[in-house]
C-alpha positions in Angstrom: 77.7 105.7 91.1 77.8 109.3 90.2 77.1 110.3 93.8 79.8 107.9 95.3 82.3 109.3 92.7 81.4 112.7 93.7 81.5 112.2 97.5 84.5 109.7 97.6 86.6 110.8 94.8 86.2 114.2 93.5 85.0 115.9 96.8 87.9 114.6 98.9 90.4 115.2 96.0 91.3 111.6 95.3 91.4 112.1 91.7 95.2 112.4 91.6 95.4 109.2 93.5 93.1 107.3 91.1 95.3 108.7 88.2 98.6 107.6 90.1 97.1 104.2 90.6 96.0 103.7 87.0 99.4 104.9 85.7 101.1 102.7 88.2 99.3 99.5 87.3 99.3 100.3 83.5 103.0 100.9 83.8 103.9 97.7 85.6 102.0 95.6 83.1 103.6 97.4 80.1 106.9 97.1 81.7 106.6 93.4 82.1 105.4 92.8 78.7 108.3 94.9 77.1 110.9 92.9 79.2 109.6 89.6 78.3 109.7 90.6 74.6 113.3 91.7 75.4 114.1 88.4 77.2 112.6 86.3 74.1 114.4 88.3 71.5 111.2 89.4 70.0 109.9 92.9 68.9 111.7 96.2 68.4 112.8 96.6 72.1 116.2 96.1 73.6 118.2 97.0 76.7 119.3 100.4 77.1 123.1 100.7 77.5 125.5 103.8 77.8 129.2 103.4 78.0 128.8 99.7 78.5 126.4 100.1 81.5 123.0 98.6 81.4 120.6 101.4 82.6 117.8 99.7 84.4 114.3 101.1 84.1 114.5 101.9 87.9 116.6 104.9 86.9 114.2 106.9 85.0 111.7 105.5 87.4 113.2 107.3 90.3 113.7 110.5 88.2 109.8 110.6 87.2 108.8 109.8 91.0 110.8 112.7 92.3 109.4 114.9 89.5 105.8 113.7 90.1 106.1 113.9 94.0 107.6 117.4 94.1 105.2 118.5 91.5 102.1 117.1 93.5 103.3 118.7 96.7 103.6 122.1 94.8 100.4 121.9 92.8 98.0 120.9 95.7 95.1 118.3 95.0 93.3 120.0 92.1 94.0 121.3 88.7 95.9 119.9 85.7 99.2 120.2 87.1 98.2 118.1 90.1 96.8 115.6 87.7 100.0 115.4 85.5 102.2 115.2 88.6 100.0 112.1 89.7 100.4 110.4 86.4 104.3 111.0 86.4 104.5 109.7 89.8 102.4 106.6 89.2 104.6 105.9 86.1 107.7 106.3 88.2 106.5 104.3 91.1 105.7 101.4 88.6 109.1 101.5 87.0 110.9 101.6 90.7 108.7 98.9 92.3 109.1 96.6 89.2 112.7 96.4 90.3 112.1 96.5 93.9 114.1 93.1 94.3 117.2 94.7 92.6 117.2 97.7 95.0 116.6 95.2 98.0 119.4 92.9 96.9 121.6 95.4 95.1 121.9 92.9 92.3 120.3 92.2 89.1 117.9 89.6 90.1 115.1 90.4 87.9 114.7 87.0 86.4 115.5 85.0 89.3 113.6 83.6 92.4 114.5 86.7 94.3 113.0 88.7 91.6 109.6 87.5 92.5 109.6 90.1 95.5 109.1 92.7 92.9 105.6 91.3 91.7 104.4 90.6 95.3 105.2 94.3 96.3 103.4 95.7 93.4 100.3 93.8 94.0 100.1 94.5 97.6 100.8 98.3 96.7 98.2 98.4 94.2 95.6 96.7 96.5 96.3 99.1 99.5 95.7 102.2 97.3 92.6 100.8 96.0 91.3 100.3 99.4 91.9 103.9 99.9 90.1 104.8 96.6 87.2 102.7 97.5 86.6 104.6 100.4 87.5 102.2 103.2 89.8 104.9 104.6 87.7 108.1 103.6 90.1 110.8 104.6 88.6 114.2 103.4 85.0 113.0 102.9 82.5 115.3 104.2 78.6 115.2 104.9 78.4 111.7 106.1 75.2 110.5 107.7 75.2 109.0 111.3 74.8 105.6 109.7 77.7 106.1 107.3 79.8 107.4 110.4 79.0 104.1 112.2 79.8 102.0 109.2 83.1 103.7 108.7 84.1 103.4 112.3 83.2 99.7 112.2 85.4 99.3 109.2 88.3 101.3 110.9 88.0 99.0 113.9 88.0 96.0 111.7 91.2 97.2 109.8 92.9 97.9 113.2 92.0 94.6 114.7 93.0 92.8 111.2 96.5 94.7 111.4 97.0 93.1 114.7 96.5 89.7 113.2 98.7 90.4 110.4 101.4 91.2 112.9 101.0 87.9 114.6 101.1 86.0 111.2 104.2 87.8 110.4 105.7 86.7 113.6 104.6 83.3 112.8 106.8 83.3 109.6 103.8 83.5 107.3 104.9 86.7 105.5 102.7 86.3 102.3 99.4 85.8 104.7 100.6 88.6 106.7 101.0 90.9 103.7 97.9 90.1 101.8 96.0 89.6 105.2 96.2 93.5 105.4 93.8 93.6 102.3 91.8 90.4 103.0 91.0 90.2 106.7 90.2 86.4 106.6 93.8 85.6 105.4 95.3 87.5 108.4 93.2 85.5 110.7 94.2 82.3 109.2 97.8 83.1 109.5 97.5 84.2 113.1 95.6 81.0 114.4 97.5 78.4 112.5 100.7 76.9 113.8 104.0 79.0 113.2 106.5 78.1 110.7 109.8 76.3 112.0 112.5 78.9 112.5 110.0 81.9 112.9 110.1 84.5 115.8 107.0 82.8 117.4 108.4 79.1 117.1 111.6 80.0 118.7 109.7 81.9 121.5 106.8 79.7 122.3 107.8 76.2 121.0 111.2 76.0 122.6 109.8 73.7 125.3 106.9 72.0 123.3 108.7 69.3 121.0 105.3 68.0 119.9 104.4 71.5 118.7 107.7 72.0 116.9 107.3 68.4 115.3 103.9 69.2 114.1 104.9 72.6 112.8 107.7 70.8 110.9 105.3 68.3 109.4 102.7 70.9 108.5 105.2 73.3 106.8 106.3 70.3 104.7 102.9 69.3 103.6 101.9 72.8 102.9 105.0 73.5 100.7 104.6 70.3 98.9 101.0 71.1 98.0 101.0 74.7 97.2 104.4 75.2 95.8 103.4 74.3 92.3 100.3 76.4 92.1 102.0 79.4 93.8 104.8 79.4 91.3 102.4 78.9 88.3 100.6 82.0 89.3 103.7 84.1 89.9 105.1 82.8 86.5 101.9 84.1 84.9 102.3 87.6 86.4 105.9 88.2 86.4 107.5 85.6 84.0 109.3 82.4 84.7 112.6 82.9 86.4 115.9 81.6 85.0 117.1 78.2 86.3 119.7 78.4 88.9 123.0 78.0 87.6 124.5 74.4 88.3 127.6 74.4 90.7 130.7 72.8 89.3 131.6 69.5 91.0 134.7 69.8 93.0 137.5 67.7 92.1 138.8 65.2 94.9 142.5 65.3 95.9 144.5 62.3 95.6 
């Protein structure tokens, strides 16, 4: 373990990245706990407002990300300054990506269905950074043996091939499989070989003159959504909190 740490973390200068990842994940978890307490009206926490304006935590997140980013560039990859900048950057990134959906929609959708995108982005970001730390993309690692070079070359080839599978899965309308497939190769392969979802780019391009394929894709999408909608929502609710119910539309009055 000590040799792995020295060669894959300390020697290539990945300690700041490790600190940034730890601060990122911890900040996201703490932020979700605090926002849930605020939502439930429990604890000493409350929304920050100034002049009648609700200050979202993405604002201090941007400030910390800018400070940490410029500090990391100025400080290099070693020393206390670099470590501090990495922590500030991780905290800021955690606050920003926790409200990724707000930035995407330019609307306060934190506790809505659209707000679930923030959780997905955070999970994928943490996983990708974890892969870098684990040495699957070992930039800066020196003194590799011939076997290690071959192993890492095989890994890079696998990652490149898997990325192509992820692109195919994305074209087939399987966004979640494409995103998480970047991390787990089997998921990308499954998304790439299965039927495309109706309305996807792949379906519009290749199923246009294949009515049986279109019908089969519709049926499979219906069965898949009916089977996995419940468990998928339960996991997302556990991580990010249950969204508010959609407001009921008022019934229109009929003339006459």
